[in-house]
LUMVOVO-565116 format. One line per field, with one value per residue: residue number from 1; x negated, y, z negated of N, C-alpha, C in turn. Coordinates in steps of 0.2 Angstrom, whole numbers, padded with zeros to 4 digits. Each point is the difference from the previous one (the first is absolute). Layout:
! LUMVOVO-565116
k	c(NUM	...) .
n_xx	c(X	...) .
n_yy	c(Y	...) .
n_zz	c(Z	...) .
ca_xx	c(X	...) .
ca_yy	c(Y	...) .
ca_zz	c(Z	...) .
c_xx	c(X	...) .
c_yy	c(Y	...) .
c_zz	c(Z	...) .
! end
This chain:
! LUMVOVO-565116
k	c(1	2	3	4	5	6	7	8	9	10	11	12	13	14	15	16	17	18	19	20	21	22	23	24	25	26	27	28	29	30	31	32	33	34	35	36	37	38	39	40	41	42	43	44	45	46	47	48	49	50	51	52	53	54	55	56	57	58	59	60	61	62	63	64	65	66	67	68	69	70	71	72	73	74	75	76	77	78	79	80	81	82	83	84	85	86	87	88	89	90	91	92	93	94	95	96	97	98	99	100	101	102	103	104	105	106	107	108	109	110	111	112	113	114	115	116	117	118	119	120	121	122	123	124	125	126	127	128	129	130	131	132	133	134	135	136	137	138	139	140	141	142	143	144	145	146	147	148	149	150	151	152	153	154	155	156	157	158	159	160	161	162	163	164	165	166	167	168	169	170	171	172	173	174	175	176	177	178	179	180	181	182	183	184	185	186	187	188	189	190	191	192	193	194	195	196	197	198	199	200	201	202	203	204	205	206	207	208	209	210	211	212	213	214	215	216	217	218	219	220	221	222	223	224	225	226	227	228	229	230	231	232	233	234	235	236) .
n_xx	c(0050	-0004	-0003	0007	0001	-0005	0002	0007	-0002	-0005	0006	0003	-0007	-0001	0006	-0001	-0006	0004	0004	-0006	-0003	0006	0001	-0007	0001	0006	-0004	-0005	0005	-0003	0003	0005	-0002	-0004	0005	-0004	0005	-0006	-0001	-0002	0003	0003	0003	-0002	0003	-0002	0002	-0004	0002	-0006	0001	-0002	0005	-0004	0003	-0006	-0002	-0007	0003	-0006	-0001	-0003	0002	-0004	0004	-0005	0004	-0005	0000	-0005	-0006	0000	0007	-0001	-0005	0006	0004	0001	-0006	0002	0004	-0005	-0004	0004	0002	-0006	-0001	0006	-0003	-0006	0002	0004	-0005	-0003	0005	0001	-0006	0001	0004	-0004	-0006	0003	0002	-0006	-0002	0006	-0001	-0007	-0001	0006	0006	-0004	-0002	-0003	0004	0005	-0003	-0003	0002	0005	-0002	0000	0005	0003	-0003	0002	0006	0001	-0003	0004	0005	-0002	-0001	0006	0003	-0003	0003	0005	-0005	-0001	0007	-0002	-0001	0000	-0003	0006	0003	0004	-0003	-0006	0002	0003	-0005	-0005	0003	0001	-0007	-0001	0004	-0001	0003	-0006	0005	-0003	-0001	0006	0002	-0004	0001	0006	-0001	-0003	0004	0004	-0003	0000	0006	0000	-0003	0002	0005	-0003	-0001	-0006	0004	-0002	0000	-0003	0004	-0005	-0001	0006	0001	-0005	0003	0006	-0003	-0003	0006	0001	-0005	0002	0003	-0006	0001	0005	-0006	-0001	0006	0000	-0007	0001	0006	-0003	-0006	0004	0003	-0006	-0002	0006	0001	-0007	0001	0005	-0003	-0006	0004	0002	-0006	-0003	0005	0000	-0007	0002	0005	-0003) .
n_yy	c(0103	0001	0005	0002	0000	0003	0004	0001	0000	0004	0002	0000	0002	0005	0002	-0001	0003	0005	-0001	0001	0005	0002	-0001	0001	0004	0001	-0001	0003	0003	0006	0001	0004	0006	0003	0001	0006	0003	0003	0006	0000	0005	-0004	-0001	-0006	-0005	-0006	-0004	-0004	-0004	-0001	0001	0006	0001	0005	0005	0003	0005	-0002	0000	-0001	-0006	-0003	-0004	-0004	-0001	-0004	-0006	0004	-0002	-0005	0002	-0002	0002	0005	0000	-0001	0003	-0006	-0001	-0007	0000	0002	-0005	-0005	0002	0000	-0006	-0001	0006	-0001	-0005	0003	0003	-0007	-0002	0005	0000	-0007	0001	0005	-0004	-0006	0003	0004	-0005	-0002	0005	-0001	-0007	0000	-0004	-0003	-0006	0003	0004	-0005	-0005	0001	0006	-0001	-0007	0001	0003	-0004	-0005	0003	0002	-0006	-0002	0005	-0002	-0007	0000	0003	-0004	-0004	0005	0000	-0004	-0003	-0001	0004	0003	-0007	0002	-0003	0004	0000	0007	-0002	-0006	0003	0004	-0005	-0003	0006	0002	-0007	0001	0006	-0002	-0005	-0004	-0001	0006	0001	-0005	0002	0006	-0002	-0002	0006	0004	-0005	0000	0006	-0001	-0004	0004	0006	-0004	-0002	0006	-0003	0005	-0001	0007	-0003	-0002	0001	0005	0001	-0001	0004	0005	-0002	0000	0006	0001	-0003	0005	0005	-0002	0001	-0001	-0003	0001	-0001	-0002	0002	-0001	-0005	-0001	0002	-0003	-0004	0001	0001	-0006	-0004	0002	-0002	-0006	-0001	0003	-0003	-0004	0002	0002	-0005	-0003	0004	-0001	-0006	0000	0002) .
n_zz	c(0045	0006	-0003	-0001	0007	0001	-0005	0002	0006	-0002	-0003	0006	0003	-0004	0000	0007	-0001	-0004	0005	0003	-0004	0000	0006	0001	-0004	0002	0006	-0004	-0002	0003	-0007	0002	-0004	0005	0005	0000	0003	0001	-0002	-0006	-0003	-0002	0005	0001	-0004	0002	-0005	0003	-0005	0000	0006	-0001	0003	0003	0000	0002	-0003	0000	0005	-0004	0003	-0004	-0005	-0002	-0005	-0001	-0001	-0002	-0006	0002	0001	-0006	0000	0003	-0004	-0003	0006	0003	0001	0002	-0006	-0004	0003	-0001	-0006	-0001	0003	-0003	-0004	0000	-0002	-0004	-0001	0000	-0003	-0003	0001	-0002	-0004	-0002	0001	-0002	-0005	-0001	0001	-0004	-0004	0001	-0001	-0004	0000	-0003	0001	0005	0002	-0002	0003	0006	0002	-0004	0001	0007	0000	-0004	0004	0006	-0003	-0002	0005	0003	-0003	0001	0006	0000	-0004	0003	0005	-0004	-0003	0006	0000	-0003	0005	0000	-0006	-0003	-0004	-0005	-0002	0001	-0004	-0004	0000	0001	-0005	-0003	0002	-0003	-0006	-0001	0006	0000	0001	0006	0000	-0002	0004	0006	-0002	-0001	0007	0003	-0004	0001	0006	0000	-0002	0005	0005	-0002	-0001	0005	-0002	-0002	-0001	-0006	0002	0006	0004	0005	-0003	-0001	0006	0002	-0005	0003	0006	-0002	-0002	0006	0001	-0004	-0005	-0002	0007	-0004	-0003	0007	-0001	-0007	-0001	0003	-0004	-0006	0001	0002	-0006	-0003	0003	-0001	-0007	-0001	0003	-0004	-0005	0001	0002	-0006	-0003	0003	-0002	-0006	0000	0002	-0005	-0004) .
ca_xx	c(0005	-0004	-0004	0004	0002	-0006	-0001	0005	-0002	-0005	0003	0003	-0005	-0001	0006	-0001	-0005	0002	0004	-0004	-0002	0006	0001	-0005	0001	0006	-0001	-0004	0003	-0003	0005	0000	0004	0003	-0001	0003	-0001	-0001	-0004	0003	0006	0004	0006	0005	-0003	0004	-0005	0000	-0004	-0004	-0002	0004	-0001	0002	-0001	-0003	0001	-0004	0002	-0006	-0003	0003	-0005	0001	-0002	0001	0004	-0004	-0001	-0006	-0004	-0002	0005	-0001	-0006	0001	0002	-0005	-0003	0003	0006	-0002	-0002	0006	0003	-0004	-0001	0007	0001	-0004	0003	0006	-0003	-0002	0005	0004	-0002	0001	0007	0001	-0002	0005	0006	-0002	-0001	0006	0003	-0004	-0001	0005	-0001	-0004	-0003	-0007	0001	0002	-0005	-0007	-0004	-0001	-0005	-0007	0001	-0002	-0007	-0004	0000	-0003	-0007	-0002	0000	-0005	-0006	0000	-0001	-0006	-0005	0003	-0005	-0005	0004	0004	0006	0005	0004	0005	0004	0006	0002	-0002	0004	0007	0000	-0001	0007	0007	-0002	-0001	0007	0005	0007	0000	0002	-0005	-0006	0001	-0001	-0007	-0002	0000	-0005	-0006	-0001	0001	-0007	-0004	0002	-0002	-0007	-0002	0002	-0004	-0007	-0001	-0001	0005	0007	0005	0002	-0005	-0005	0003	-0001	-0007	-0001	0003	-0004	-0006	0002	-0001	-0007	0000	0006	-0002	0001	0007	-0001	-0002	0006	0002	-0005	-0001	0007	-0001	-0005	0004	0005	-0003	-0003	0006	0003	-0005	0001	0007	-0001	-0004	0004	0005	-0004	-0001	0007	0001	-0005	0002	0006	-0003) .
ca_yy	c(-0006	-0006	-0001	-0003	-0007	-0004	-0002	-0005	-0006	-0003	-0003	-0006	-0005	-0002	-0004	-0006	-0003	-0002	-0005	-0006	-0003	-0001	-0007	-0005	-0001	-0004	-0007	-0004	0000	0005	0004	0007	0004	0006	0001	0006	0003	0007	0000	0005	-0003	-0004	0003	-0006	-0006	-0005	-0006	-0007	-0004	0004	0006	0006	0003	0007	0006	0005	0007	0001	-0005	-0002	-0005	-0004	-0004	-0007	-0001	-0007	0000	-0003	0006	0003	-0002	-0007	-0004	0001	-0003	-0007	-0003	-0003	0004	-0001	0005	0007	0001	0001	0006	0006	0000	0001	0006	0001	-0005	0004	0006	-0002	-0003	0006	0003	-0004	0001	0006	0000	-0003	0005	0004	-0003	-0001	0007	0003	-0004	-0005	-0007	-0005	-0004	0003	0006	-0001	-0006	-0001	0006	0004	-0002	0004	0007	0000	-0001	0006	0006	-0002	-0001	0007	0002	-0003	0005	0007	-0001	-0002	0005	0006	0005	0003	0005	0004	0004	-0004	-0001	0003	-0002	0000	0005	-0001	-0006	0003	0005	-0003	-0004	0004	0002	-0005	-0003	0005	-0001	-0006	-0006	-0005	0002	-0001	-0007	-0002	0003	-0005	-0006	0002	0001	-0006	-0004	0004	-0002	-0007	0000	0003	-0004	-0006	0002	-0003	0004	-0003	0004	-0002	-0007	-0004	0000	-0006	-0007	-0001	-0001	-0006	-0005	-0001	-0004	-0007	-0002	0001	0004	0007	0005	0004	0005	0005	0003	0006	0005	0000	0004	0007	0003	0000	0005	0006	0001	0002	0007	0005	0000	0004	0007	0002	0000	0005	0006	0000	0001	0007	0003	-0001	0003	0007) .
ca_zz	c(-0001	0001	-0006	-0005	0001	0000	-0007	-0002	0004	-0004	-0006	0002	0000	-0007	-0002	0003	-0003	-0007	0000	0001	-0006	-0003	0003	-0002	-0007	0000	0003	-0004	-0006	-0005	-0001	0002	-0004	0004	0006	0001	0006	-0002	-0006	-0004	-0004	0004	0002	0000	-0001	-0001	-0002	0002	-0004	-0004	0004	0001	0007	-0001	0005	-0004	0002	0005	0005	0004	-0001	-0006	-0004	-0003	-0007	-0003	-0007	-0005	-0005	0000	0006	-0001	0003	0007	0002	-0003	0005	0005	0005	0006	0001	0002	0007	0005	-0001	0003	0007	0003	0003	0006	0005	0002	0004	0006	0004	0002	0007	0006	0001	0002	0007	0004	0001	0004	0007	0003	0002	0005	0005	0001	-0003	0003	-0005	-0001	-0004	-0006	-0003	0001	0001	-0007	-0004	0002	-0002	-0007	-0001	0002	-0004	-0006	0002	0001	-0007	-0003	0002	-0003	-0007	0000	0002	-0003	-0004	0004	0004	-0005	0004	0002	-0006	-0001	-0005	0001	0004	0007	0003	0001	0005	0006	0001	0002	0007	0005	0001	0004	0000	0003	-0005	0002	-0003	-0007	-0001	0000	-0006	-0006	0000	-0001	-0007	-0003	0001	-0004	-0007	-0002	0000	-0006	-0006	0000	-0001	-0006	-0006	-0005	-0001	0005	0000	0002	-0007	-0005	0002	-0001	-0006	-0002	0002	-0004	-0006	0001	0000	-0007	-0003	-0003	0005	-0001	-0005	0004	0004	-0002	0002	0007	0003	-0001	0005	0006	0001	0000	0007	0004	-0001	0003	0008	0002	-0001	0006	0007	-0001	0001	0007	0003	-0001	0004	0007	0002	-0001) .
c_xx	c(-0004	-0005	0003	0002	-0007	-0002	0004	-0003	-0006	0002	0003	-0005	-0002	0004	0000	-0006	0001	0006	-0003	-0003	0006	0002	-0004	0001	0005	-0002	-0004	0003	-0002	0006	-0001	0005	0004	-0003	0002	-0001	-0001	-0004	0004	0007	0006	0007	0005	-0003	0005	-0004	0003	-0004	-0005	-0003	0005	-0003	0002	-0002	-0002	0001	-0004	0000	-0006	-0003	0004	-0005	0004	-0003	0001	0002	-0005	-0002	-0007	-0005	-0002	0004	-0001	-0007	0000	0002	-0006	-0003	0004	0006	-0001	-0003	0006	0004	-0004	-0001	0007	0000	-0004	0004	0006	-0002	-0002	0006	0005	-0002	0002	0008	0000	-0003	0005	0006	-0002	-0001	0006	0003	-0004	0000	0005	-0002	-0004	-0004	-0007	0001	0002	-0004	-0006	-0003	0000	-0006	-0007	0001	-0003	-0007	-0005	0000	-0004	-0007	-0003	0000	-0006	-0007	0000	-0002	-0008	-0005	0002	-0004	-0005	0003	0005	0005	0005	0005	0007	0004	0008	0003	-0002	0005	0006	0000	-0001	0005	0005	-0002	0001	0008	0004	0007	0002	0002	-0005	-0007	0000	0000	-0007	-0003	0000	-0004	-0006	-0002	0000	-0006	-0006	0000	-0002	-0008	-0003	0001	-0004	-0008	-0001	-0002	0005	0007	0004	0001	-0005	-0005	0004	0000	-0007	-0001	0003	-0003	-0007	0002	-0001	-0007	-0002	0005	-0003	0000	0006	-0001	-0003	0005	0001	-0005	-0001	0006	-0001	-0004	0003	0005	-0004	-0003	0006	0002	-0005	0000	0007	-0002	-0004	0003	0006	-0003	-0001	0007	0001	-0004	0002	0006	-0002	-0003) .
c_yy	c(-0007	-0003	-0004	-0008	-0005	-0002	-0005	-0007	-0003	-0002	-0007	-0006	-0002	-0005	-0008	-0003	-0003	-0006	-0007	-0003	-0002	-0007	-0005	-0001	-0005	-0007	-0004	0001	0005	0004	0007	0003	0005	0000	0006	0003	0007	0000	0006	-0003	-0004	0004	-0005	-0006	-0006	-0006	-0006	-0005	0004	0006	0005	0003	0007	0004	0006	0007	0002	-0005	-0001	-0006	-0004	-0004	-0006	0000	-0007	0001	-0002	0006	0003	-0004	-0007	-0006	-0001	-0004	-0008	-0004	-0003	0006	0000	0004	0007	0003	0000	0006	0006	0000	0002	0006	0001	-0005	0003	0006	-0002	-0003	0006	0003	-0004	0002	0007	0001	-0003	0005	0005	-0003	-0001	0006	0003	-0005	-0005	-0007	-0005	-0004	0003	0007	-0001	-0004	0001	0006	0003	-0003	0003	0007	0001	-0002	0005	0005	-0003	0001	0007	0004	-0002	0004	0006	0000	-0001	0006	0007	0005	0003	0006	0004	0003	-0004	-0003	0004	-0002	0000	0006	-0001	-0005	0004	0005	-0003	-0005	0004	0002	-0005	-0003	0005	-0001	-0007	-0005	-0006	0002	0000	-0007	-0001	0003	-0005	-0006	0002	0001	-0006	-0004	0004	-0001	-0007	-0001	0003	-0004	-0006	0002	-0003	0004	-0002	0003	-0002	-0007	-0004	-0001	-0004	-0007	-0003	-0002	-0006	-0007	-0001	-0003	-0007	-0002	0000	0004	0006	0005	0003	0006	0006	0004	0007	0005	0001	0003	0007	0003	0000	0006	0007	0001	0002	0007	0005	0001	0003	0007	0002	0000	0005	0006	0000	0002	0007	0004	0000	0005	0008	0002) .
c_zz	c(0001	-0005	-0006	0002	0001	-0007	-0002	0003	-0005	-0006	0001	0001	-0007	-0003	0002	-0003	-0007	0000	0002	-0007	-0004	0002	-0001	-0008	-0001	0002	-0005	-0007	-0005	-0001	0001	-0004	0004	0007	0003	0007	-0002	-0007	-0005	-0004	0005	0002	0000	-0001	-0001	-0002	0002	-0003	-0004	0004	0001	0007	-0001	0006	-0005	0003	0006	0006	0005	-0002	-0006	-0004	-0003	-0007	-0002	-0007	-0005	-0006	-0001	0006	-0003	0002	0008	0002	-0003	0006	0004	0005	0007	0001	0000	0006	0005	-0001	0003	0008	0003	0003	0007	0006	0003	0004	0007	0005	0002	0007	0006	0001	0003	0008	0005	0001	0005	0007	0003	0003	0006	0006	0002	-0003	0004	-0005	-0002	-0004	-0007	-0005	0000	0000	-0008	-0003	0003	-0002	-0008	-0001	0002	-0005	-0007	0001	-0001	-0008	-0005	0002	-0002	-0007	-0001	0000	-0003	-0004	0005	0005	-0005	0003	0002	-0006	0000	-0006	0002	0004	0008	0004	0001	0006	0007	0002	0003	0007	0005	0002	0004	-0001	0003	-0005	0001	-0004	-0008	-0003	0000	-0006	-0006	0000	-0001	-0007	-0004	0001	-0004	-0008	-0001	0000	-0006	-0006	0000	-0001	-0007	-0006	-0005	-0001	0006	0001	0001	-0006	-0005	0002	-0001	-0008	-0003	0002	-0004	-0007	0000	-0001	-0008	-0003	-0002	0005	-0001	-0005	0004	0004	-0002	0001	0008	0004	-0002	0005	0007	0001	0000	0007	0005	0000	0003	0007	0002	-0001	0006	0006	0000	0002	0008	0004	0001	0003	0008	0002	-0001	0006) .
! end
């Protein structure tokens, strides 16, 4: 049961990340066609303006679909608007842990200015640094790699029956998601921002979006498959 709870918490972290993209898009006036909680066929939906808000069958994470008929319309937007929309996700993933750590500190150490305001920043910075260091050294330490199976397994064991640990787990996963998405691969948010900035150097760089995105997807999918195999071997 703890593993199911851990998986649900990971879905919540992804949903907050996508809400960051959604909110940033609304701020800069990028039209959104669908904001979905979950994936797959919709169970319920309501339309407000041009945006359909829906709840889908698979209640894990969610997604944001801009209201454009083709990619040409999307790339016709200014690079500034696309950059703001893109960094909205990682920004939300960086802010969420501050609330998580503040809430966990409240339960474990009581209410104080330090535990609610100061300490969460130190905790988030410490974990952020550890994740960056781990990411830089992951290919030299193959045994430390974990895919979704490993994360759920370790998360379930870490949470146990503790509410405070569950809250801290959300903060930890959110920081991991933020760091991962800031990696400058075109398929990730960091890579997208880099490509949008390169358009300012020369418009022809926009033609590299598709081939680099495909290469990025191949790399990410290959890494996911590799980490899944590692997780299964560890479990067996």
